[in-house]
C-alpha positions as a printed Julia matrix, in Angstrom:
115×3 Matrix{Float64}:
 112.25  122.69   92.22
 110.85  119.16   90.78
 110.62  116.17   92.94
 112.87  113.14   92.15
 111.17  110.24   90.38
 112.71  107.82   93.17
 111.52  110.31   95.54
 108.01  110.62   94.32
 107.77  106.8    93.94
 108.72  106.53   97.81
 106.23  108.78   98.8
 103.82  107.04   97.05
 105.07  103.61   98.73
 104.53  104.94  102.06
 101.14  106.46  101.43
 100.13  102.84  100.69
 101.85  101.68  103.49
  98.77  101.12  105.92
  96.96   97.9   106.73
  93.44   99.59  106.14
  94.63  101.53  102.88
  95.73   98.35  101.13
  92.07   96.16  102.42
  90.4    99.39  101.35
  92.45   98.73   97.56
  91.83   95.08   97.66
  87.51   95.31   98.21
  87.88   98.46   95.44
  89.46   95.46   93.05
  85.68   93.91   92.32
  84.32   97.28   91.76
  82.73  100.21   93.61
  81.05   99.72   97.24
  79.69  102.18   99.34
  81.17  103.23  102.86
  79.03  100.82  104.96
  79.87   97.86  103.05
  83.56   99.1   103.45
  83.18   99.54  106.76
  81.91   95.5   107.37
  84.13   93.6   105.5
  87.17   95.8   107.38
  85.89   95.79  110.91
  87.8    99.23  111.76
  86.29  102.76  113.83
  84.35  104.45  111.0
  86.57  107.32  112.28
  89.53  105.18  111.16
  88.28  104.52  108.04
  87.2   107.8   107.17
  90.78  109.05  107.44
  92.29  106.62  105.3
  89.78  106.95  102.5
  91.07  110.94  102.83
  94.0   109.64  102.62
  93.31  107.94   99.56
  91.22  110.16   97.76
  93.4   113.02   98.43
  96.63  111.01   96.43
  94.01  110.47   93.63
  94.06  106.43   93.78
  90.45  106.14   94.65
  87.11  108.36   94.04
  84.51  108.98   95.7
  80.79  109.88   94.67
  77.64  110.66   96.74
  74.34  109.37   95.94
  71.74  110.91   98.71
  73.18  109.83  101.67
  75.58  107.45  100.36
  79.34  107.59   99.63
  80.6   105.2    97.08
  84.32  104.32   96.39
  86.04  103.2    93.85
  89.49  102.6    92.01
  90.45  105.71   89.64
  91.77  103.44   87.64
  93.27   99.59   86.7
  96.8   100.32   87.46
  96.01  100.24   90.93
  94.86   96.64   91.0
  97.77   95.39   88.68
  99.7    96.61   91.59
  97.98   94.88   94.23
  98.07   91.56   92.17
 101.78   92.63   91.31
 102.73   92.48   95.36
 100.8    89.43   95.89
 102.81   87.74   93.44
 106.34   88.99   94.67
 104.83   88.35   98.32
 104.15   84.49   97.19
 107.65   84.05   95.7
 109.2    85.33   98.72
 106.83   83.25  101.33
 107.62   79.93   98.94
 111.34   81.15   98.87
 111.09   81.26  103.41
 109.25   77.72  103.14
 111.94   76.32  101.34
 114.37   77.81  103.51
 112.43   76.56  106.54
 112.71   72.95  104.81
 116.24   72.66  104.42
 117.19   73.59  107.82
 114.64   71.24  109.04
 116.24   68.21  107.16
 119.78   69.94  108.34
 118.93   69.21  112.09
 117.34   65.82  111.45
 120.79   64.59  109.6
 122.33   66.5   111.97
 124.42   67.89  109.23
 125.37   71.38  108.88
 124.6    73.2   104.94
């Protein structure tokens, strides 16, 4: 039985729903990185990073190549980087809207009026 598209999308976004995974994807936007560099940039326990990298690898979003004892990760395609850029734009708009609302509430408090 085929999974409905909306369910597949929900599972995809659930897979992305971890701060370490998002940070890894952000770092990999700049190009391939060895695990040691990811570990230094993210500052989590090696086992935690390994677990999150495994989730990303299983999902097909990142690929890993081994060169000697070094494992290098990279994004599997440019669409993931575009998704992260879109998320940044959406969050910027949402936060700007909240800032406008906050300013309006503060102005209302200072004038003693109700908006």
